[in-house]
C-alpha positions in Angstrom: -7.8 33.8 -25.4 -4.4 32.5 -24.1 -2.0 34.9 -22.6 1.7 35.0 -23.3 2.1 33.3 -19.7 -0.2 30.5 -20.8 1.9 30.0 -24.1 5.2 30.1 -22.0 3.7 27.4 -19.7 2.2 25.4 -22.5 5.4 25.1 -24.2 7.2 24.0 -21.0 4.6 21.4 -20.4 4.8 20.0 -23.9 8.7 19.7 -23.6 8.5 18.1 -20.1 5.7 15.7 -21.0 7.8 14.6 -24.1 10.9 13.9 -21.8 8.8 12.3 -19.2 7.4 9.7 -21.7 10.8 8.6 -22.3 12.1 9.0 -18.8 14.9 10.9 -20.4 16.9 12.3 -17.5 19.1 14.4 -19.7 16.3 15.8 -21.7 14.3 16.7 -18.5 17.3 18.2 -16.5 17.9 20.5 -19.5 14.4 22.0 -19.0 15.6 23.4 -15.5 17.4 26.4 -14.4 21.1 25.8 -13.2 19.8 27.0 -9.9 16.6 24.9 -9.7 14.8 23.7 -6.6 12.9 20.4 -7.2 10.5 18.7 -4.8 9.2 15.6 -6.6 7.6 12.4 -5.3 9.9 12.1 -2.4 11.0 14.2 0.6 14.3 15.0 -0.8 15.0 18.6 -2.1 16.9 18.3 -5.4 19.1 21.2 -6.6 20.3 22.4 -10.0 20.4 20.4 -13.2 22.5 17.6 -11.7 19.9 17.0 -8.6 17.1 17.1 -11.4 19.0 14.5 -13.4 19.6 12.5 -10.3 15.8 12.4 -9.4 14.7 11.3 -12.8 17.5 8.7 -13.1 16.4 7.2 -10.0 12.8 6.6 -10.9 11.6 3.1 -11.6 11.5 2.0 -15.3 7.9 1.6 -16.3 6.9 -0.1 -19.5 5.2 3.1 -20.6 4.6 6.3 -18.9 2.8 9.5 -19.7 1.6 12.6 -17.9 -1.4 14.7 -18.5 -1.8 18.3 -17.2 -5.1 19.9 -16.2 -6.6 22.7 -14.3 -3.4 24.8 -15.5 -3.3 28.3 -14.2 -0.7 31.0 -15.1 0.4 34.3 -13.9 3.1 36.6 -15.4 5.0 38.1 -12.5 7.4 40.2 -14.6 8.8 40.0 -18.0 11.2 37.2 -17.0 9.1 35.0 -14.5 5.8 33.0 -14.9 4.0 31.1 -12.2 2.2 27.9 -13.2 0.1 25.7 -11.2 -2.0 22.8 -12.1 -2.8 19.1 -11.7 -0.3 16.4 -13.2 -1.8 13.0 -13.7 0.6 10.3 -14.3 -0.2 7.1 -16.2 2.3 4.4 -15.5 2.2 1.0 -17.2 -1.6 1.3 -18.1 -4.4 3.5 -19.3 -5.7 3.9 -15.7 -4.2 7.0 -13.7 -1.5 5.9 -11.2 -1.0 9.1 -9.4 -2.4 12.7 -9.6 -0.6 15.7 -7.7 -0.7 19.3 -7.4 2.1 20.8 -9.3 3.6 24.3 -9.2 6.6 25.6 -11.4 8.2 28.9 -11.5 9.5 29.4 -15.0 12.1 32.0 -15.5 14.0 33.3 -18.5 17.6 32.3 -18.3 20.1 32.7 -21.0 17.6 33.5 -23.6 15.3 30.5 -22.9 12.6 29.7 -20.4 13.7 27.3 -17.7 11.9 25.8 -14.6 13.5 27.4 -11.5 11.2 25.7 -8.9 9.3 22.5 -9.2 7.2 21.4 -6.4 4.5 18.7 -6.4 2.1 17.8 -3.4 -0.8 15.5 -2.5 -4.3 16.4 -3.4 -5.4 14.8 -0.3 -5.8 17.5 2.5 -3.0 17.1 5.1 -5.0 18.9 7.9 
């Protein structure tokens, strides 16, 4: 049976996936905390909603893009904080996966809504 943490993460994933499918930087940045830390597919640490908007605005424009989340795990840390970890598989311009990464989010209650406060992706390939 899904927990409340699962429901919170599922809702964030659904909104994020919809925004990513359009590469809508404004929609995506609105999902993040005003104090967000964001490590995406490059080494730059982006901060806040403006940083997140800058990251997504700078991505290539593919003909079609979508993301699929799997192996999602959640943990309620306190009433206002949920940890989420999983695998994000990106499909860019075709039905074949282009990229799969480990992804973690810290989701916080901010101004009455759930926002992503920390976003981090990393390679599935061991580094050591």
